C-alpha positions as CSV (number, residue, x, y, z in Angstrom):
1,M,127.3,58.0,80.1
2,T,125.5,60.7,80.9
3,E,126.5,64.6,81.1
4,T,125.7,67.0,83.3
5,T,126.4,70.3,82.9
6,V,126.5,73.0,85.6
7,G,125.9,76.7,85.3
8,I,127.2,79.1,88.3
9,G,125.6,82.8,88.5
10,G,123.2,83.1,85.3
11,A,120.1,81.5,87.1
12,A,120.9,83.0,90.4
13,E,120.7,86.4,89.2
14,S,117.1,86.2,88.0
15,T,116.1,84.1,90.8
16,D,114.4,86.0,93.9
17,M,115.5,85.8,97.3
18,V,113.0,85.5,100.8
19,L,114.6,87.5,103.0
20,N,112.7,87.8,106.6
21,I,114.0,90.6,108.9
22,G,113.4,90.1,112.8
23,P,111.3,89.4,114.7
24,Q,114.3,90.3,117.0
25,H,115.6,93.1,114.4
26,P,117.7,95.8,117.0
27,S,116.0,98.5,114.8
28,T,112.1,98.1,115.3
29,H,111.4,99.3,118.7
30,G,110.0,96.0,119.6
31,V,109.3,92.4,118.0
32,L,108.7,92.9,114.1
33,R,108.6,90.6,111.3
34,L,109.3,91.8,107.5
35,R,109.0,89.5,105.0
36,L,111.0,91.0,102.1
37,V,111.4,89.5,98.7
38,L,114.8,90.5,97.0
39,D,115.8,91.2,93.1
40,G,119.9,91.2,93.9
41,E,120.1,94.3,96.6
42,R,116.2,95.6,95.4
43,I,113.4,94.8,97.2
44,V,110.0,93.6,95.3
45,S,107.5,93.2,97.7
46,A,107.8,93.6,101.4
47,E,105.0,92.1,104.1
48,P,104.8,93.7,107.8
49,V,103.9,90.7,109.9
50,V,102.9,91.5,113.4
51,G,101.5,90.1,116.0
52,Y,104.7,88.9,118.3
53,M,103.7,91.1,120.8
54,H,99.6,90.5,121.0
55,R,98.6,90.4,124.7
56,G,94.8,90.6,123.7
57,A,94.0,93.9,125.5
58,E,91.1,94.7,124.0
59,K,89.8,91.4,125.4
60,L,91.2,92.2,128.4
61,F,88.8,95.6,128.7
62,E,86.0,93.7,129.0
63,A,87.0,92.1,131.9
64,R,88.1,95.3,134.1
65,D,86.1,98.1,135.4
66,Y,86.2,101.5,134.2
67,R,88.6,102.3,136.9
68,Q,90.7,99.3,136.0
69,I,91.1,99.6,132.4
70,V,92.8,102.7,132.2
71,M,95.8,100.8,133.6
72,L,95.4,98.8,130.8
73,A,95.2,101.5,127.9
74,N,98.2,103.3,128.9
75,R,100.7,99.9,128.1
76,H,100.5,99.4,124.2
77,D,102.4,102.5,123.2
78,W,105.0,102.9,126.3
79,L,106.3,105.9,125.0
80,S,102.9,107.6,125.1
81,A,101.4,106.8,128.1
82,F,99.8,109.6,129.4
83,S,97.8,110.0,125.9
84,N,97.0,106.9,125.8
85,E,95.1,107.1,129.3
86,L,93.3,110.0,128.0
87,G,91.5,108.3,125.2
88,V,89.8,105.8,127.7
89,V,88.4,107.8,129.9
90,M,87.5,110.8,127.7
91,A,84.9,107.7,126.2
92,V,83.8,107.1,129.6
93,E,83.2,110.8,130.5
94,R,81.6,111.4,127.2
95,M,79.0,107.9,127.5
96,L,78.3,109.5,131.3
97,G,78.1,113.1,130.1
98,M,80.4,114.5,132.4
99,E,82.3,117.4,132.7
100,V,85.8,117.8,134.0
101,P,86.5,120.9,135.8
102,E,88.8,123.9,134.3
103,R,91.8,122.9,136.0
104,A,91.9,119.1,135.0
105,V,91.1,120.2,131.9
106,W,94.3,122.5,131.7
107,M,96.6,119.9,133.8
108,R,95.9,117.4,131.3
109,T,96.9,119.0,128.1
110,L,99.8,120.2,129.9
111,L,100.7,116.5,130.7
112,A,100.1,115.6,127.1
113,E,102.3,117.6,125.6
114,L,104.9,117.2,128.1
115,N,104.4,113.3,127.2
116,R,104.7,114.2,123.5
117,V,107.8,116.0,124.0
118,L,109.2,112.6,125.9
119,N,107.9,110.1,123.1
120,H,109.3,112.3,120.3
121,L,112.8,112.8,122.2
122,M,113.1,109.4,122.0
123,F,112.6,109.1,118.0
124,L,115.0,112.2,117.8
125,G,117.7,110.3,119.5
126,S,117.1,106.4,118.2
127,Y,116.9,107.3,114.4
128,P,120.7,108.9,113.8
129,L,121.5,105.8,116.1
130,E,120.2,103.4,113.7
131,L,121.8,105.4,110.7
132,G,124.9,104.8,112.4
133,G,125.4,108.2,114.1
134,I,125.6,107.7,118.3
135,T,125.7,111.5,119.7
136,P,122.1,112.4,119.4
137,I,120.8,109.3,121.5
138,F,123.0,110.9,124.6
139,H,121.2,114.1,124.1
140,A,118.0,113.3,124.0
141,F,118.6,111.2,127.1
142,R,119.7,114.6,128.9
143,E,116.5,116.1,127.7
144,R,114.2,113.4,129.0
145,E,115.6,112.7,132.0
146,E,114.9,116.4,133.1
147,L,110.9,116.2,132.0
148,Q,110.9,112.6,133.4
149,A,111.6,114.1,136.4
150,V,108.7,116.6,136.5
151,M,106.6,113.9,135.3
152,E,107.4,111.3,137.8
153,E,107.5,114.2,140.7
154,I,103.4,114.4,139.9
155,S,102.5,111.2,138.8
156,G,104.9,108.8,140.9
157,G,105.4,106.6,137.5
158,R,108.4,106.8,134.9
159,M,106.7,105.4,132.0
160,H,103.1,104.3,133.0
161,Y,101.6,107.5,134.8
162,M,98.2,106.3,135.5
163,F,97.4,110.0,136.6
164,N,94.2,110.1,134.6
165,R,91.2,109.1,136.2
166,V,87.3,109.0,135.0
167,G,86.1,112.7,135.5
168,G,89.8,114.0,136.2
169,L,93.1,113.3,137.6
170,K,94.5,111.5,140.4
171,E,95.7,114.4,142.6
172,D,96.5,118.4,142.5
173,L,99.8,119.8,141.9
174,P,102.3,119.0,144.5
175,A,103.4,122.8,146.0
176,G,106.1,124.3,143.5
177,W,105.7,121.7,140.9
178,L,104.8,124.5,138.3
179,G,107.8,126.5,139.0
180,R,109.7,123.2,138.3
181,A,108.2,122.8,135.2
182,R,108.6,125.5,134.2
183,A,112.5,125.3,134.9
184,A,112.9,122.3,133.0
185,I,111.3,123.2,130.0
186,A,113.0,126.5,129.9
187,D,116.1,124.1,130.0
188,V,115.3,121.5,127.2
189,N,114.2,124.4,125.4
190,T,117.8,126.0,125.2
191,R,119.5,123.0,123.9
192,M,116.8,121.8,121.1
193,H,119.1,123.6,118.5
194,I,121.3,120.9,119.3
195,Y,119.3,118.4,117.1
196,D,119.4,121.2,114.1
197,D,122.9,122.1,113.9
198,L,123.6,117.9,114.9
199,V,120.9,116.4,112.9
200,R,119.2,118.0,110.5
201,G,122.0,120.4,109.4
202,N,124.4,116.5,109.2
203,E,125.0,116.4,105.4
204,I,125.7,112.8,105.7
205,F,122.1,112.1,107.5
206,R,120.7,114.2,104.8
207,A,122.3,112.2,102.0
208,R,121.0,108.6,103.8
209,T,117.3,110.0,104.0
210,R,116.4,113.0,101.5
211,G,114.4,111.3,98.7
212,V,114.3,108.3,100.1
213,G,111.5,106.4,101.4
214,V,108.4,108.7,99.7
215,L,105.4,108.3,100.7
216,S,102.6,109.6,98.4
217,A,99.1,111.4,100.0
218,E,97.2,109.0,98.2
219,A,99.2,105.9,100.4
220,V,98.5,108.2,103.8
221,H,94.6,108.4,103.0
222,A,94.7,104.6,101.4
223,Y,95.9,103.5,104.5
224,G,94.7,105.2,107.1
225,V,98.3,107.0,108.5
226,S,98.1,109.8,110.6
227,G,100.3,112.0,112.7
228,P,103.5,113.3,111.6
229,I,104.4,110.7,109.1
230,A,101.0,111.5,107.3
231,R,101.8,115.6,107.9
232,A,105.3,114.6,105.8
233,S,103.1,113.8,102.8
234,G,101.0,117.0,102.7
235,V,98.3,115.9,104.4
236,D,97.3,118.6,106.7
237,F,95.2,117.3,109.6
238,D,95.5,117.3,113.4
239,L,92.7,116.6,115.7
240,R,93.8,119.7,117.9
241,R,93.2,121.9,115.6
242,D,90.4,120.7,113.6
243,E,88.9,118.8,116.1
244,P,89.9,120.1,119.3
245,Y,89.4,118.9,122.5
246,L,90.9,119.5,126.0
247,A,92.1,123.2,126.0
248,Y,93.2,123.1,122.4
249,G,90.5,125.3,121.2
250,E,91.9,127.9,123.6
251,L,95.5,127.0,122.1
252,Q,95.0,127.7,118.6
253,D,97.1,131.2,118.6
254,V,100.3,128.9,120.1
255,L,99.3,125.6,118.0
256,K,100.8,125.4,115.0
257,V,100.6,122.3,112.6
258,V,104.3,121.5,110.8
259,T,103.7,119.9,107.6
260,R,106.0,118.8,104.8
261,T,105.0,117.8,100.8
262,E,108.1,116.1,100.4
263,G,107.1,112.7,101.5
264,D,110.7,111.4,102.4
265,C,112.4,109.9,105.7
266,L,114.0,113.5,106.2
267,A,110.2,114.9,105.9
268,R,109.1,112.7,108.7
269,F,112.6,113.8,110.8
270,E,111.7,117.4,110.1
271,C,107.8,117.2,111.0
272,L,108.8,115.4,114.0
273,L,111.1,117.5,115.3
274,D,109.6,120.9,114.4
275,Q,106.2,119.8,116.7
276,T,108.3,118.8,119.5
277,H,109.3,122.4,119.5
278,N,105.6,123.5,119.3
279,A,104.7,120.8,122.1
280,L,107.2,123.0,124.4
281,D,105.6,125.8,123.3
282,L,102.2,124.7,124.2
283,A,103.8,123.2,127.7
284,V,104.4,126.9,128.0
285,A,101.1,128.4,127.8
286,C,99.3,126.1,129.4
287,L,101.4,126.9,132.5
288,D,101.1,130.5,132.0
289,R,97.1,129.9,131.7
290,M,97.6,127.3,134.9
291,A,99.1,130.4,136.6
292,E,96.0,132.8,136.6
293,L,93.5,129.5,137.7
294,P,92.0,129.7,141.0
295,P,92.5,127.0,143.4
296,G,89.8,124.3,142.7
297,P,89.3,120.6,142.2
298,V,90.8,118.6,139.9
299,N,88.0,115.5,139.4
300,Q,84.7,114.2,140.0
301,R,83.2,112.9,142.7
302,L,82.5,109.0,141.4
303,P,80.0,106.3,143.0
304,K,81.9,103.2,144.5
305,V,81.1,101.4,141.6
306,L,80.7,103.4,138.4
307,K,78.4,102.1,135.7
308,A,78.4,103.6,132.3
309,P,74.8,104.1,130.6
310,E,74.0,101.5,128.1
311,G,75.1,102.6,124.4
312,H,78.0,103.5,122.7
313,T,80.5,106.3,121.7
314,Y,83.8,106.8,119.8
315,A,86.5,109.1,121.3
316,W,89.9,110.3,119.5
317,T,92.8,112.1,120.1
318,E,95.9,113.6,118.6
319,N,98.9,111.0,120.1
320,P,102.2,111.6,119.3
321,L,102.2,108.8,116.7
322,G,99.4,109.7,115.2
323,I,95.5,108.9,115.8
324,N,94.2,107.2,118.7
325,G,90.3,106.5,118.9
326,Y,88.4,104.0,121.6
327,Y,85.3,102.9,120.3
328,L,83.5,102.0,123.9
329,V,79.8,99.8,123.5
330,S,78.3,99.6,126.8
331,K,75.4,98.0,128.6
332,G,74.8,99.4,131.2
333,E,77.7,97.3,133.6
334,K,80.7,98.0,135.4
335,T,83.0,96.9,132.3
336,P,82.7,97.5,129.0
337,Y,80.8,95.3,126.8
338,R,83.2,96.5,124.0
339,L,86.3,98.4,123.8
340,K,88.2,98.8,120.4
341,L,91.1,100.3,119.8
342,R,92.3,101.9,116.6
343,S,95.9,102.6,117.3
344,A,98.4,104.8,115.3
345,S,101.2,102.4,114.5
346,Y,99.0,99.8,113.6
347,N,98.3,101.8,110.5
348,N,101.0,103.5,109.7
349,I,103.4,100.2,109.8
350,Q,100.8,99.2,106.9
351,A,102.4,101.7,104.4
352,L,105.6,99.8,104.7
353,A,104.4,97.2,101.8
354,V,104.2,100.4,99.2
355,L,107.0,102.0,100.5
356,L,109.9,99.5,100.3
357,P,109.1,97.9,97.1
358,G,112.2,99.5,94.7
359,Q,113.9,100.3,97.3
360,L,117.8,99.4,98.2
361,V,118.2,96.9,101.1
362,A,120.7,99.1,102.0
363,D,117.6,102.2,102.5
364,M,115.6,99.7,104.4
365,V,116.5,100.2,107.7
366,A,116.2,104.1,107.4
367,I,112.4,103.8,105.6
368,L,111.8,101.7,108.7
369,G,112.8,103.5,111.3
370,S,111.7,106.9,110.0
371,L,107.8,105.3,110.4
372,F,108.4,106.4,114.3
373,F,106.2,103.4,115.3
374,V,106.0,101.3,118.6
375,V,105.3,97.6,117.9
376,G,103.0,97.5,120.9
377,D,100.6,100.0,119.9
378,I,101.2,97.8,116.4
379,D,99.8,94.2,118.0
380,K,98.1,96.0,121.3
């Protein structure tokens, strides 16, 4: 007769469990998978598994001419479409040695800041929602609708604006648009205190986020993290100030680079919120400057077939989620030989590998949501 001893509980306590979060998890702003190894309630290691939304945009760039690639470029981060377009057209303009009319430069700066506000409002509303607070999302969408109305009026689009062109913008402003944009920004400004009172000052929200998911400045540099997430860890870098493009060189007295040193979820949220306040101030400054500009063209006249000269260049912009870079290689044809996209979210999400180990599973969603990423921007 054979005796078998069965132990219950003892061995299981020291056994690591592999848990897959996703690829259909509701808190990830897209289709992302996290492979977690758990020891009880504590995360031992984390691996972001990306690529579920990969559409091969960089390869498609090579089969489209310089007018058509704008359409592809504005879709990877669907919350920052206008800013995405900017990087592509700036790279082509740099290859061509093309100067953009002053009126178009200020319009681009204004619309880029409005797009920044629209991006941030989505995360300011959805992040508390992921932690159990539903009210802020309704406020966020109310403010977004006011600004979406003026963006839709000028471009015809609500998400994919397709308003940038190589050499400037698609067309001039509609009559009276500056006044309507100013009124919409003023309305949103009067209600921004809601996020300070309702979210930042909420003791439950602060308890869930303060001291949770601390990202060190060393990890920021190691992983190439940028944008509000990097500045929340004390990395004081913003292309709008440090390598000014568009009209940012003339807006240095209005531009405030928001930083924190804590590097936790709360610091990342506060950086995003304070940056939204500043983006609205920058938009007002652009409106003031545009009111003084004389009428003039908003684009350059282009040949029927646009070809960039042979060579290569790199253009980067301070997108709402971080640094976007475009490395353009041309063989003198009407299509790019190579256009490599460096997207902010792709680098930022890699930091999860050092952020999540040692944390509780209950804090995982708080940390994940605080990275403010768009999955299309990761997968490109």
